[in-house]
FIKEDREN-795267 format. One line per 8 residues: number of its first residue (from 1); for each residue z, x, y of N, C-alpha, C. Coordinates in pm, whole numbers, plus 50000, padded with zeros to 5 digits. Layout:
% residues N
NUM = Z/X/Y/Z/X/Y/Z/X/Y | ... $
This chain:
% residues 463
1 = 25123/93684/54076/25016/93611/54164/25083/93483/54241 | 25035/93495/54347/25095/93373/54438/25030/93244/54408 | 25101/93139/54408/25029/93025/54375/24920/92940/54446 | 24923/93025/54584/24814/92989/54688/24691/93035/54636 | 24685/93116/54530/24553/93162/54482/24483/93061/54370 | 24554/92974/54349/24505/92894/54253/24458/92763/54337 | 24338/92707/54267/24270/92597/54303/24251/92492/54202 | 24313/92382/54212/24313/92270/54105/24218/92143/54109 $
9 = 24162/92163/54226/24085/92041/54287/23957/91997/54177 | 23933/92092/54079/23820/92048/54014/23894/91948/53896 | 24031/91962/53887/24097/91863/53799/24161/91741/53871 | 24093/91714/53995/24133/91596/54055/24031/91489/54020 | 24094/91388/53973/23994/91292/53906/24074/91152/53947 | 24021/91093/54045/24069/90977/54121/24227/90964/54163 | 24232/91098/54199/24387/91134/54242/24476/91154/54147 | 24430/91176/54045/24535/91203/53923/24467/91332/53846 $
17 = 24540/91416/53787/24521/91538/53708/24454/91481/53579 | 24314/91531/53554/24231/91494/53451/24145/91612/53413 | 24104/91611/53284/24013/91722/53240/23985/91718/53072 | 23881/91791/53033/23887/91824/52906/23978/91964/52865 | 23993/91952/52710/24081/92074/52682/24039/92206/52746 | 23906/92216/52748/23864/92351/52825/23880/92376/52947 | 23849/92251/53016/23888/92254/53166/24028/92286/53196 | 24135/92223/53139/24260/92234/53150/24303/92404/53124 $
25 = 24266/92399/52997/24299/92512/52900/24455/92532/52892 | 24497/92595/52781/24666/92594/52775/24710/92727/52893 | 24610/92826/52945/24637/92868/53044/24686/92812/53181 | 24595/92720/53219/24614/92636/53335/24714/92540/53315 | 24699/92480/53196/24838/92387/53193/24958/92411/53196 | 24960/92557/53142/25107/92621/53168/25139/92636/53285 | 25024/92690/53363/25048/92697/53544/25060/92562/53597 | 25011/92460/53566/25062/92325/53607/25193/92288/53584 $
33 = 25239/92335/53472/25388/92282/53455/25470/92384/53520 | 25427/92488/53543/25531/92573/53633/25529/92538/53769 | 25421/92475/53828/25397/92414/53956/25492/92290/53957 | 25495/92198/53857/25572/92076/53850/25733/92115/53823 | 25757/92227/53765/25889/92254/53761/25939/92333/53886 | 25860/92384/53955/25912/92447/54069/25910/92329/54184 | 25829/92248/54155/25839/92129/54292/25962/92046/54264 | 26009/92034/54136/26140/91973/54086/26276/92049/54130 $
41 = 26243/92164/54143/26396/92266/54161/26404/92349/54056 | 26322/92349/53955/26321/92474/53878/26472/92455/53782 | 26558/92510/53766/26652/92515/53682/26727/92383/53699 | 26731/92314/53821/26822/92186/53827/26758/92062/53767 | 26619/92089/53706/26521/91986/53669/26539/91938/53522 | 26529/91821/53485/26505/91760/53363/26353/91669/53359 | 26260/91694/53243/26150/91641/53262/26146/91544/53115 | 26097/91437/53105/26070/91406/52988/25914/91391/52965 $
49 = 25858/91422/52832/25719/91460/52829/25671/91366/52695 | 25563/91312/52692/25500/91242/52570/25331/91280/52581 | 25285/91218/52488/25154/91260/52473/25079/91127/52366 | 24955/91138/52376/24904/91031/52266/24895/91121/52136 | 24797/91072/52025/24818/91157/51912/24727/91263/51895 | 24629/91278/52009/24498/91352/51979/24538/91527/51964 | 24467/91608/51886/24488/91727/51890/24499/91798/52004 | 24368/91787/52075/24354/91847/52201/24468/91819/52317 $
57 = 24507/91669/52305/24628/91647/52407/24763/91720/52351 | 24768/91742/52240/24890/91786/52179/24904/91924/52228 | 24785/92008/52223/24786/92151/52270/24810/92153/52418 | 24753/92085/52488/24775/92113/52641/24910/92051/52658 | 24972/91939/52605/25101/91902/52630/25188/92032/52615 | 25174/92086/52484/25262/92202/52479/25274/92343/52561 | 25139/92367/52623/25118/92462/52701/25175/92417/52834 | 25199/92276/52885/25254/92252/52980/25379/92251/52986 $
65 = 25439/92224/52871/25593/92213/52857/25615/92355/52846 | 25562/92455/52818/25593/92605/52822/25606/92631/52940 | 25508/92592/53030/25526/92622/53187/25658/92574/53251 | 25684/92451/53207/25813/92387/53257/25931/92451/53227 | 25961/92525/53117/26076/92585/53052/26084/92715/53129 | 25924/92760/53134/25950/92932/53184/26003/92939/53364 | 26022/92804/53426/26077/92818/53554/26217/92760/53533 | 26250/92725/53429/26378/92675/53383/26422/92534/53390 $
73 = 26312/92474/53378/26338/92320/53367/26323/92285/53240 | 26444/92185/53212/26429/92137/53058/26367/92022/53044 | 26299/92035/52893/26216/91929/52879/26259/91842/52765 | 26255/91713/52763/26279/91619/52666/26170/91582/52606 | 26126/91645/52491/26015/91630/52413/26001/91488/52325 | 25935/91381/52369/25911/91256/52312/25816/91243/52203 | 25724/91356/52207/25605/91367/52114/25531/91243/52120 | 25448/91196/52028/25363/91074/52057/25427/90934/52085 $
81 = 25409/90930/52200/25469/90784/52265/25379/90723/52355 | 25402/90607/52364/25318/90531/52476/25396/90527/52630 | 25326/90502/52736/25375/90498/52862/25504/90426/52886 | 25501/90316/52852/25630/90221/52862/25760/90305/52806 | 25744/90377/52697/25839/90435/52629/25888/90569/52725 | 25800/90627/52789/25821/90742/52885/25889/90663/53007 | 25887/90542/53051/25929/90500/53169/26082/90467/53128 | 26108/90415/52995/26232/90383/52964/26295/90523/52923 $
89 = 26273/90613/52895/26333/90742/52864/26372/90798/52995 | 26284/90795/53100/26326/90855/53251/26455/90787/53274 | 26474/90667/53247/26600/90616/53309/26689/90638/53187 | 26660/90627/53073/26771/90636/52967/26844/90800/52992 | 26742/90886/53022/26802/91055/52998/26827/91086/53156 | 26809/90999/53233/26830/91030/53392/26783/91159/53427 | 26621/91158/53411/26532/91272/53405/26476/91281/53549 | 26457/91389/53595/26398/91400/53734/26223/91352/53742 $
97 = 26170/91362/53634/26039/91326/53640/25990/91330/53492 | 25859/91236/53464/25812/91203/53348/25680/91260/53345 | 25605/91285/53228/25485/91351/53210/25411/91282/53093 | 25325/91227/53113/25232/91148/52988/25109/91208/53000 | 25062/91246/52882/24907/91266/52855/24835/91195/52734 | 24737/91149/52800/24665/91059/52699/24502/91058/52731 | 24432/91022/52641/24299/91003/52674/24253/90913/52800 | 24138/90980/52861/24109/90895/52971/24004/90784/52914 $
105 = 24036/90658/52991/23950/90543/52930/23801/90565/52982 | 23683/90544/52922/23561/90561/52945/23511/90712/52939 | 23602/90808/52937/23556/90935/52915/23645/91009/52812 | 23599/90985/52677/23680/91003/52580/23727/91163/52574 | 23641/91267/52607/23666/91387/52603/23794/91451/52721 | 23829/91341/52829/23907/91393/52923/24044/91338/52873 | 24154/91434/52931/24277/91407/52883/24341/91361/53048 | 24402/91240/53063/24467/91223/53201/24610/91251/53172 $
113 = 24670/91355/53290/24785/91389/53306/24854/91295/53408 | 24957/91221/53366/25020/91144/53478/25160/91183/53498 | 25182/91196/53607/25317/91253/53637/25423/91124/53715 | 25531/91118/53679/25610/90999/53725/25738/91063/53799 | 25792/91015/53902/25907/91086/53982/26024/91003/53921 | 26157/91031/53972/26282/90967/53885/26290/90830/53887 | 26201/90763/53968/26230/90604/53979/26117/90564/53869 | 26026/90646/53820/25897/90599/53735/25821/90550/53796 $
121 = 25799/90583/53936/25653/90583/53991/25563/90729/54003 | 25431/90663/53983/25342/90753/53962/25317/90842/54100 | 25303/90995/54063/25306/91082/54187/25157/91104/54205 | 25088/91090/54308/24942/91127/54327/24917/91282/54320 | 24812/91302/54260/24775/91439/54270/24794/91549/54381 | 24771/91503/54504/24789/91576/54607/24946/91602/54666 | 25017/91519/54599/25151/91555/54648/25223/91646/54593 | 25159/91742/54457/25212/91801/54396/25111/91945/54375 $
129 = 24985/91933/54344/24898/92028/54289/24799/92052/54405 | 24786/92003/54535/24700/92037/54623/24734/92178/54667 | 24625/92267/54725/24648/92398/54762/24765/92403/54861 | 24767/92299/54954/24861/92300/55080/25009/92283/55020 | 25029/92218/54916/25140/92202/54849/25192/92323/54781 | 25129/92390/54702/25149/92504/54624/25187/92605/54728 | 25130/92624/54839/25122/92743/54919/25280/92720/54990 | 25341/92603/55022/25477/92587/55064/25585/92614/54964 $
137 = 25545/92610/54852/25651/92641/54727/25602/92712/54617 | 25584/92864/54648/25543/92945/54534/25632/92944/54416 | 25548/92959/54298/25632/92956/54185/25724/93061/54149 | 25845/93028/54119/25949/93138/54069/25978/93116/53924 | 25927/93207/53845/25978/93185/53712/26114/93257/53693 | 26160/93187/53582/26321/93224/53547/26357/93327/53501 | 26454/93408/53480/26492/93546/53420/26496/93486/53284 | 26464/93584/53189/26470/93553/53030/26619/93493/52996 $
145 = 26703/93496/53048/26839/93424/53013/26846/93288/53071 | 26757/93251/53162/26764/93120/53238/26657/93039/53181 | 26572/93075/53083/26432/92990/53037/26510/92872/52958 | 26457/92764/52993/26520/92621/52921/26473/92590/52810 | 26521/92474/52756/26503/92424/52622/26406/92313/52609 | 26314/92298/52513/26253/92186/52479/26325/92109/52361 | 26387/92006/52394/26469/91925/52322/26386/91804/52272 | 26382/91804/52132/26326/91695/52056/26386/91569/52071 $
153 = 26314/91474/52098/26387/91338/52112/26302/91239/52034 | 26313/91253/51869/26243/91182/51799/26245/91018/51789 | 26391/91000/51839/26436/90841/51830/26370/90751/51932 | 26307/90810/52019/26270/90737/52151/26218/90607/52152 | 26107/90608/52053/26045/90474/52028/26175/90367/51978 | 26258/90421/51869/26367/90340/51823/26458/90284/51941 | 26477/90378/52023/26561/90339/52129/26491/90206/52215 | 26359/90237/52250/26282/90157/52338/26282/90032/52272 $
161 = 26250/90025/52142/26258/89907/52043/26374/89803/52060 | 26483/89875/52042/26612/89803/52038/26648/89760/52173 | 26598/89811/52268/26628/89764/52419/26535/89638/52482 | 26405/89638/52462/26296/89563/52526/26326/89421/52483 | 26357/89386/52341/26373/89238/52325/26497/89196/52380 | 26598/89272/52365/26726/89199/52429/26732/89186/52563 | 26677/89276/52654/26648/89301/52777/26577/89160/52839 | 26498/89102/52747/26414/89004/52807/26437/88861/52723 $
169 = 26535/88869/52645/26576/88737/52595/26465/88655/52527 | 26399/88710/52415/26286/88631/52367/26306/88579/52229 | 26415/88513/52216/26483/88432/52082/26396/88308/52060 | 26333/88255/52182/26230/88148/52139/26125/88167/52059 | 26088/88290/52081/25947/88345/51993/25978/88341/51851 | 26106/88365/51798/26135/88390/51645/26119/88218/51585 | 26108/88128/51660/26103/87990/51602/25953/87950/51594 | 25853/88041/51632/25710/87985/51671/25616/88049/51549 $
177 = 25631/88152/51503/25541/88250/51397/25407/88259/51474 | 25413/88301/51598/25272/88335/51648/25211/88439/51557 | 25078/88428/51556/24986/88516/51489/24920/88603/51589 | 24944/88749/51614/24889/88806/51696/24817/88941/51647 | 24701/88959/51703/24595/89070/51684/24607/89178/51786 | 24655/89295/51756/24657/89424/51847/24577/89502/51843 | 24496/89568/51890/24405/89688/51882/24497/89776/51974 | 24547/89897/51886/24623/89991/51930/24531/90094/51999 $
185 = 24399/90110/51973/24321/90197/52052/24364/90363/52002 | 24365/90361/51883/24424/90504/51814/24522/90561/51908 | 24640/90509/51951/24724/90571/52022/24873/90528/51973 | 24963/90594/52049/25118/90563/51971/25155/90396/52019 | 25086/90327/52083/25134/90189/52074/25155/90143/51922 | 25063/90199/51835/25116/90169/51719/25276/90195/51648 | 25328/90273/51727/25448/90329/51663/25540/90226/51709 | 25522/90165/51806/25636/90060/51865/25606/89913/51873 $
193 = 25471/89889/51938/25470/89742/51977/25435/89645/51829 | 25373/89671/51753/25344/89589/51625/25498/89544/51583 | 25561/89652/51571/25732/89631/51521/25811/89542/51616 | 25775/89556/51751/25855/89473/51847/25818/89314/51828 | 25687/89307/51805/25642/89168/51792/25690/89092/51636 | 25700/89187/51537/25735/89134/51404/25900/89091/51424 | 25972/89187/51504/26111/89156/51513/26113/89025/51585 | 26040/88989/51653/26041/88873/51744/25968/88732/51671 $
201 = 25964/88761/51545/25888/88664/51457/25736/88622/51440 | 25686/88737/51505/25516/88700/51487/25471/88788/51386 | 25370/88715/51343/25279/88778/51219/25182/88861/51297 | 25169/88973/51265/25086/89079/51323/24996/89143/51238 | 24866/89175/51307/24750/89208/51241/24720/89335/51353 | 24698/89461/51303/24659/89583/51374/24540/89627/51344 | 24460/89662/51468/24352/89753/51453/24345/89872/51503 | 24287/89975/51467/24286/90113/51510/24425/90157/51538 $
209 = 24521/90149/51437/24652/90169/51433/24664/90321/51373 | 24580/90403/51342/24603/90520/51261/24614/90664/51351 | 24646/90752/51303/24613/90873/51399/24464/90924/51374 | 24411/90945/51468/24256/90988/51447/24270/91147/51422 | 24146/91177/51328/24144/91316/51297/24089/91421/51392 | 23980/91378/51468/23929/91429/51582/23921/91366/51710 | 23844/91364/51804/23837/91308/51940/23768/91156/51890 | 23831/91052/51892/23790/90933/51883/23714/90892/52010 $
217 = 23622/90761/52002/23598/90720/52143/23725/90647/52180 | 23723/90650/52324/23817/90561/52399/23819/90441/52397 | 23898/90346/52359/23904/90186/52366/23981/90137/52466 | 23962/90007/52503/23855/89929/52440/23729/89948/52512 | 23635/89932/52440/23508/89940/52472/23421/89802/52423 | 23310/89799/52467/23220/89655/52435/23241/89631/52278 | 23189/89737/52197/23216/89737/52040/23340/89676/51993 | 23452/89735/52024/23581/89732/51993/23634/89608/52019 $
225 = 23600/89559/52156/23643/89415/52209/23570/89308/52119 | 23433/89318/52086/23369/89228/52005/23440/89214/51861 | 23476/89319/51804/23545/89356/51685/23682/89265/51689 | 23785/89285/51793/23895/89225/51807/23856/89063/51833 | 23738/89030/51897/23737/88892/51916/23694/88825/51784 | 23609/88890/51707/23568/88822/51570/23691/88811/51488 | 23766/88912/51481/23902/88926/51389/23995/88811/51456 | 23986/88786/51566/24073/88657/51632/24045/88545/51567 $
233 = 23925/88510/51545/23855/88380/51509/23860/88377/51345 | 23859/88498/51273/23873/88510/51138/24014/88505/51094 | 24113/88571/51155/24224/88565/51123/24313/88433/51154 | 24258/88335/51255/24317/88245/51300/24444/88261/51386 | 24411/88376/51458/24509/88438/51585/24568/88335/51693 | 24660/88360/51740/24710/88277/51875/24661/88369/51977 | 24696/88503/51992/24659/88576/52096/24617/88722/52036 | 24519/88785/52128/24474/88901/52084/24506/88987/52212 $
241 = 24509/89128/52173/24571/89219/52272/24487/89333/52243 | 24420/89401/52367/24350/89533/52362/24417/89632/52450 | 24465/89739/52396/24545/89828/52472/24460/89950/52512 | 24487/90009/52622/24434/90132/52654/24489/90250/52570 | 24434/90403/52565/24497/90488/52475/24633/90519/52521 | 24665/90500/52650/24830/90542/52661/24931/90426/52664 | 24850/90317/52648/24953/90180/52622/25007/90128/52766 | 24932/90177/52860/24974/90133/52994/24912/90000/53046 $
249 = 24790/89959/52961/24710/89851/53040/24671/89774/52903 | 24645/89645/52925/24592/89549/52817/24519/89445/52876 | 24437/89387/52763/24353/89303/52788/24394/89200/52698 | 24395/89074/52725/24434/88959/52637/24310/88853/52610 | 24334/88820/52485/24229/88722/52444/24272/88588/52350 | 24205/88483/52383/24285/88367/52348/24224/88348/52190 | 24267/88233/52139/24235/88191/51982/24111/88181/51956 | 24000/88168/52044/23856/88177/52029/23809/88315/52056 $
257 = 23885/88415/52057/23829/88540/52108/23776/88577/52226 | 23806/88487/52333/23766/88481/52458/23853/88566/52536 | 23827/88643/52645/23911/88735/52717/23979/88657/52844 | 24110/88666/52865/24160/88580/52958/24157/88646/53092 | 24123/88561/53191/24140/88654/53306/24237/88707/53356 | 24252/88820/53423/24384/88869/53445/24434/88797/53560 | 24379/88713/53651/24437/88631/53742/24507/88510/53682 | 24465/88461/53561/24542/88387/53484/24677/88439/53430 $
265 = 24659/88577/53392/24779/88611/53339/24885/88654/53446 | 24845/88688/53567/24944/88698/53659/24987/88576/53727 | 24903/88465/53722/24981/88329/53762/25075/88283/53650 | 25068/88300/53524/25128/88279/53428/25292/88357/53445 | 25266/88492/53443/25404/88562/53465/25462/88557/53585 | 25389/88531/53699/25466/88460/53836/25515/88337/53836 | 25469/88232/53751/25541/88122/53731/25665/88128/53658 | 25670/88217/53562/25805/88252/53505/25887/88322/53603 $
273 = 25851/88412/53672/25934/88496/53758/25987/88377/53873 | 25919/88275/53931/25970/88207/54025/26070/88104/53977 | 26093/88098/53845/26192/87993/53798/26319/88017/53850 | 26370/87933/53911/26507/87946/53990/26485/87991/54120 | 26358/88029/54190/26350/88083/54327/26294/88007/54396 | 26317/88001/54542/26241/87900/54651/26149/87985/54669 | 26120/88108/54685/26017/88194/54736/26028/88350/54687 | 25930/88402/54688/25915/88536/54620/25807/88605/54693 $
281 = 25812/88755/54654/25695/88826/54705/25633/88895/54603 | 25475/88933/54614/25418/88969/54492/25316/89088/54559 | 25284/89213/54484/25212/89290/54531/25094/89297/54449 | 24977/89272/54490/24847/89269/54430/24718/89378/54489 | 24640/89432/54384/24546/89504/54425/24446/89426/54544 | 24376/89497/54629/24315/89445/54718/24212/89332/54666 | 24137/89357/54554/24036/89286/54509/24077/89154/54437 | 24229/89147/54443/24290/88999/54385/24327/88929/54495 $
289 = 24244/88946/54618/24259/88853/54747/24222/88703/54721 | 24178/88668/54592/24127/88536/54550/24229/88461/54514 | 24346/88509/54505/24469/88464/54454/24551/88402/54582 | 24526/88451/54700/24587/88422/54813/24628/88277/54829 | 24550/88208/54822/24547/88045/54860/24683/87971/54745 | 24656/88016/54635/24733/87977/54528/24880/88035/54557 | 24892/88161/54568/25038/88213/54609/25070/88146/54736 | 25028/88136/54829/25086/88062/54946/25144/87918/54914 $
297 = 25049/87858/54827/25104/87706/54803/25220/87703/54713 | 25245/87810/54665/25370/87831/54560/25496/87895/54626 | 25450/87934/54772/25588/88006/54839/25582/88140/54780 | 25497/88185/54764/25485/88350/54722/25406/88424/54830 | 25484/88530/54884/25394/88629/54998/25334/88719/54912 | 25195/88713/54969/25125/88833/54889/25124/88963/54939 | 25139/89086/54901/25102/89213/54994/24989/89274/54914 | 24881/89321/54977/24777/89363/54897/24764/89530/54915 $
305 = 24739/89593/54805/24757/89732/54811/24639/89807/54749 | 24604/89944/54780/24511/90019/54731/24562/90054/54585 | 24458/90086/54531/24491/90129/54361/24489/90250/54329 | 24541/90345/54430/24577/90493/54418/24692/90481/54315 | 24696/90617/54256/24827/90629/54158/24921/90598/54221 | 25034/90527/54171/25171/90465/54216/25162/90399/54345 | 25047/90353/54401/25044/90265/54559/25102/90147/54535 | 25065/90081/54412/25120/89946/54409/25266/89918/54397 $
313 = 25316/90020/54288/25450/90041/54247/25552/90083/54357 | 25483/90190/54448/25577/90201/54600/25560/90097/54675 | 25448/89991/54661/25464/89883/54779/25570/89774/54703 | 25559/89769/54572/25648/89666/54517/25805/89728/54554 | 25831/89845/54532/25975/89894/54584/26003/89897/54732 | 25930/89903/54824/25956/89896/54955/25959/89761/54988 | 25883/89644/54945/25884/89518/54986/25996/89440/54915 | 26051/89504/54794/26166/89451/54718/26076/89325/54632 $
321 = 25948/89328/54611/25881/89228/54543/25935/89210/54398 | 25903/89059/54348/25950/89053/54191/25836/89092/54108 | 25722/89130/54163/25611/89161/54062/25481/89235/54120 | 25424/89295/54025/25298/89372/54093/25187/89383/54008 | 25064/89367/54032/24963/89349/53925/24825/89413/53990 | 24726/89445/53894/24599/89461/53941/24489/89389/53853 | 24390/89425/53846/24280/89359/53761/24240/89450/53643 | 24314/89572/53646/24264/89680/53572/24360/89657/53416 $
329 = 24465/89551/53430/24543/89517/53316/24673/89600/53347 | 24701/89600/53459/24844/89687/53503/24940/89554/53528 | 25047/89548/53496/25125/89438/53538/25279/89494/53532 | 25334/89487/53648/25452/89566/53693/25585/89472/53696 | 25686/89491/53622/25812/89412/53630/25914/89486/53671 | 25956/89492/53781/26053/89603/53866/26191/89601/53816 | 26227/89475/53749/26368/89477/53696/26351/89537/53551 | 26247/89589/53496/26238/89650/53379/26197/89792/53379 $
337 = 26072/89805/53471/25991/89949/53503/25932/89940/53651 | 25936/90067/53711/25836/90064/53825/25689/90081/53792 | 25656/90095/53667/25504/90093/53651/25485/90014/53553 | 25359/89981/53518/25307/89904/53413/25373/89878/53274 | 25407/89767/53262/25476/89729/53147/25419/89626/53051 | 25297/89662/52972/25226/89541/52900/25310/89501/52780 | 25411/89567/52724/25480/89520/52612/25563/89397/52661 | 25642/89443/52788/25727/89338/52814/25632/89213/52883 $
345 = 25521/89231/52926/25412/89138/52980/25373/89032/52856 | 25332/89096/52741/25305/89032/52635/25405/88936/52566 | 25549/88991/52583/25670/88909/52550/25684/88794/52617 | 25659/88824/52753/25705/88712/52864/25584/88606/52871 | 25462/88645/52825/25356/88555/52820/25360/88463/52703 | 25406/88530/52573/25445/88450/52467/25555/88339/52467 | 25660/88398/52533/25780/88299/52564/25729/88195/52643 | 25671/88232/52749/25592/88107/52840/25523/88017/52772 $
353 = 25428/88042/52696/25356/87960/52598/25449/87890/52490 | 25564/87956/52452/25647/87896/52347/25725/87775/52417 | 25770/87804/52541/25814/87698/52606/25740/87560/52639 | 25618/87569/52670/25525/87484/52686/25515/87401/52599 | 25563/87281/52633/25537/87151/52542/25423/87061/52529 | 25332/87105/52629/25199/87027/52651/25092/87081/52562 | 25086/87232/52543/24961/87275/52504/24988/87327/52363 | 24905/87306/52260/24914/87361/52132/24835/87506/52120 $
361 = 24751/87522/52185/24673/87649/52182/24663/87738/52316 | 24662/87855/52290/24660/87944/52416/24545/87928/52495 | 24435/87866/52466/24309/87878/52558/24331/87743/52664 | 24377/87623/52594/24428/87515/52687/24547/87544/52779 | 24638/87642/52731/24753/87675/52835/24706/87759/52929 | 24603/87836/52876/24538/87926/52997/24456/87838/53107 | 24379/87750/53041/24268/87666/53134/24373/87595/53238 | 24477/87565/53200/24586/87466/53285/24626/87562/53389 $
369 = 24619/87667/53375/24679/87768/53490/24579/87865/53528 | 24464/87820/53528/24330/87895/53596/24344/87854/53740 | 24376/87947/53813/24390/87919/53959/24284/87956/54064 | 24180/88026/54007/24078/88066/54079/23974/87984/54123 | 23931/87988/54247/23826/87890/54324/23715/87911/54262 | 23630/87841/54174/23494/87893/54081/23377/87887/54207 | 23409/87800/54337/23299/87819/54428/23268/87945/54502 | 23352/88052/54483/23334/88181/54526/23297/88277/54420 $
377 = 23261/88230/54297/23194/88299/54175/23035/88270/54170 | 22951/88362/54119/22835/88331/54085/22805/88448/53987 | 22773/88381/53852/22744/88474/53746/22595/88464/53716 | 22580/88582/53644/22439/88607/53569/22456/88686/53439 | 22378/88650/53335/22392/88740/53231/22291/88838/53224 | 22296/88938/53130/22186/89031/53121/22202/89099/52979 | 22093/89123/52926/22107/89181/52801/22051/89351/52807 | 22141/89426/52754/22112/89570/52790/22036/89610/52670 $
385 = 21962/89717/52710/21893/89785/52580/21967/89907/52556 | 22039/89990/52664/22093/90080/52646/22236/90061/52580 | 22289/90194/52530/22415/90173/52441/22505/90121/52569 | 22578/90011/52534/22678/89940/52633/22817/90033/52674 | 22837/90109/52564/22959/90203/52618/22908/90305/52718 | 22788/90380/52669/22747/90471/52785/22691/90427/52918 | 22637/90275/52917/22605/90232/53043/22714/90198/53125 | 22821/90158/53095/22963/90129/53168/23024/90260/53205 $
393 = 23022/90352/53095/23065/90512/53161/22968/90541/53274 | 22857/90550/53272/22771/90578/53371/22783/90507/53485 | 22816/90409/53494/22861/90310/53626/22968/90350/53669 | 23071/90376/53583/23200/90418/53648/23205/90552/53724 | 23114/90637/53637/23109/90792/53693/23003/90821/53822 | 22941/90684/53846/22843/90697/53931/22877/90740/54064 | 22796/90830/54140/22799/90840/54269/22789/90739/54389 | 22876/90667/54447/22825/90541/54505/22909/90516/54638 $
401 = 22841/90467/54736/22932/90461/54851/23052/90343/54859 | 23054/90270/54744/23112/90167/54719/23233/90200/54626 | 23340/90171/54629/23452/90214/54563/23431/90135/54403 | 23458/90194/54279/23435/90150/54169/23553/90135/54094 | 23583/90024/54033/23719/89992/53937/23703/89984/53803 | 23797/90065/53727/23756/90030/53582/23861/89904/53530 | 23790/89805/53493/23906/89697/53455/23883/89695/53308 | 23898/89802/53210/23891/89792/53087/23774/89715/53018 $
409 = 23749/89611/53066/23651/89549/52978/23504/89525/53081 | 23502/89627/53188/23392/89661/53265/23426/89728/53377 | 23347/89696/53494/23361/89799/53608/23363/89694/53707 | 23427/89696/53820/23435/89619/53942/23395/89695/54059 | 23301/89674/54165/23238/89745/54250/23256/89646/54370 | 23323/89739/54468/23404/89669/54591/23289/89695/54697 | 23211/89590/54744/23105/89595/54834/23159/89621/54987 | 23257/89552/54999/23317/89528/55130/23457/89415/55121 $
417 = 23521/89443/55238/23653/89369/55213/23623/89210/55169 | 23706/89177/55073/23678/89025/54997/23527/88995/54958 | 23469/89125/54896/23332/89107/54861/23332/89216/54720 | 23326/89139/54626/23288/89242/54506/23191/89188/54397 | 23167/89267/54301/23084/89239/54196/23136/89298/54056 | 23145/89214/53957/23230/89258/53837/23109/89273/53739 | 23091/89407/53665/22991/89400/53531/23084/89415/53421 | 23102/89300/53339/23160/89330/53224/23099/89283/53082 $
425 = 23156/89318/52990/23098/89302/52840/23149/89157/52794 | 23071/89093/52696/23102/88966/52658/23129/88978/52513 | 23130/88905/52426/23161/88876/52285/23063/88977/52213 | 22938/88948/52263/22831/89033/52205/22805/89169/52275 | 22828/89273/52203/22842/89391/52273/22720/89447/52379 | 22599/89411/52358/22504/89434/52418/22472/89316/52547 | 22538/89213/52556/22528/89123/52635/22643/89133/52756 | 22583/89163/52897/22702/89165/52993/22693/89044/53082 $
433 = 22790/89031/53151/22781/88929/53259/22806/89010/53375 | 22730/88975/53505/22762/89011/53630/22794/88912/53726 | 22913/88946/53783/22980/88827/53858/23009/88875/53997 | 22942/88794/54089/22954/88836/54221/23048/88728/54303 | 23127/88793/54374/23240/88716/54445/23280/88742/54579 | 23251/88645/54683/23226/88627/54821/23267/88504/54852 | 23299/88452/54990/23336/88328/55024/23225/88272/55091 | 23102/88350/55118/22975/88287/55154/22881/88326/55068 $
441 = 22803/88207/55027/22705/88196/54938/22601/88293/54920 | 22557/88312/55084/22430/88430/55121/22504/88578/55074 | 22642/88594/55097/22695/88704/55034/22683/88749/54910 | 22710/88615/54841/22723/88632/54671/22578/88658/54624 | 22494/88613/54680/22325/88602/54654/22310/88776/54671 | 22314/88813/54792/22302/88950/54814/22370/89038/54739 | 22492/89020/54708/22544/89109/54610/22494/89115/54460 | 22489/88979/54415/22430/88969/54300/22311/89032/54275 $
449 = 22213/89027/54365/22079/89084/54368/22102/89228/54365 | 22180/89291/54463/22200/89433/54447/22251/89486/54330 | 22345/89433/54256/22424/89485/54165/22305/89466/54036 | 22217/89323/54019/22140/89350/53910/22037/89455/53931 | 21993/89474/54054/21887/89619/54056/21947/89711/54014 | 22067/89750/54053/22127/89872/54012/22152/89862/53847 | 22186/89751/53790/22188/89733/53626/22079/89768/53573 | 21968/89697/53632/21828/89723/53567/21789/89861/53576 $
457 = 21791/89926/53668/21742/90051/53713/21827/90152/53598 | 21960/90144/53585/22042/90262/53503/22012/90200/53361 | 21986/90066/53336/21955/90048/53198/21815/90100/53154 | 21735/90107/53247/21584/90160/53194/21620/90323/53201 | 21691/90375/53268/21679/90531/53279/21786/90579/53167 | 21848/90496/53094/21938/90527/52968/21866/90493/52837 | 21775/90393/52840/21699/90348/52728/21592/90407/52692 $
């Protein structure tokens, strides 16, 4: 069959391959692997492949890898590994591409398939799997004697653990004995990051760090964040971290169990990056325009980017920026990786706090670095009747003329340029906050009313 007979548009989810195990199916997953291998050059290519713990993901991953070797592309199988480990393995093995499969956040039954080029930047769906691209390069399967190998790399997590701490110079952490609570989201984060923290002198308490038997709910969600928050207080923790299933994004909590605004995380990491520099460049998602004034005051030139897969990373590379971030929990350190590196971000965050002689607690350290202008925000609380997890999922999947962004602890709706609303969970799962952001008070009031009306309507439909 010719590849132009295949249409994979039903698997295009926000410009990324995604679907349930039935949507993808072993047959289609194998074909997708053949398409990727052909795109990379067939027998000339090497791909590193990893996945999360789930059985459905493992099935699709094996079928995808079978498609790769059928066109002569060698596969380095990393087994259950988080996305930062895939990024590391791409460089370590000089691979031509990386593949990572993990549960989609907000939609537990779906699997996200993320493809990365040899520099570690994510490749969007249409660059490989659109009908036009497939028609340009028909699949050519390898003859039997040219079928490639799947090579098991069971030490990938160990290699990453050995490399990351030495690369960052985190000796200062070993003197602090920080207590860190980590929600591993039923994912392979548990294979690597708690151990990295322990090696750096931290006392570590893990949540959801086991392999699930079936398909668990995707974390973080309002309930899991509430549990993490309460655990932080009960365990007298210094820092709480909630990862997504792939280990590519993270939410941070202070010792009171309160979520730290991503803008503050960005400002802390950037101040660390600017040590010894007179000026710098940073790439942020469009809705982080609220940091523009602070950035210019610190001689940091901001570039604002869309949040399509790989877009921020490509802009970081093109502009030779020192850092990239968005409000979804993605923090990019180009000297370490061209995609999100929450493990490195956490070590750098803790190191910055350890060097600070003024603050004893993360909460006051964070407050001192809160750079957002409060005058452009207006908040309103709302108590949900419906299930909070289902409520946020329905908003994220809602057909809307406005762009909707998943912020891990909520959803952000882009109403216009420099105007957005954020619906996010609090320590109490059923209680949400609606935040309107705009430079004009009338715009904030209008956005808040519009969002509140949508929230009330949807809550009534679901309850």
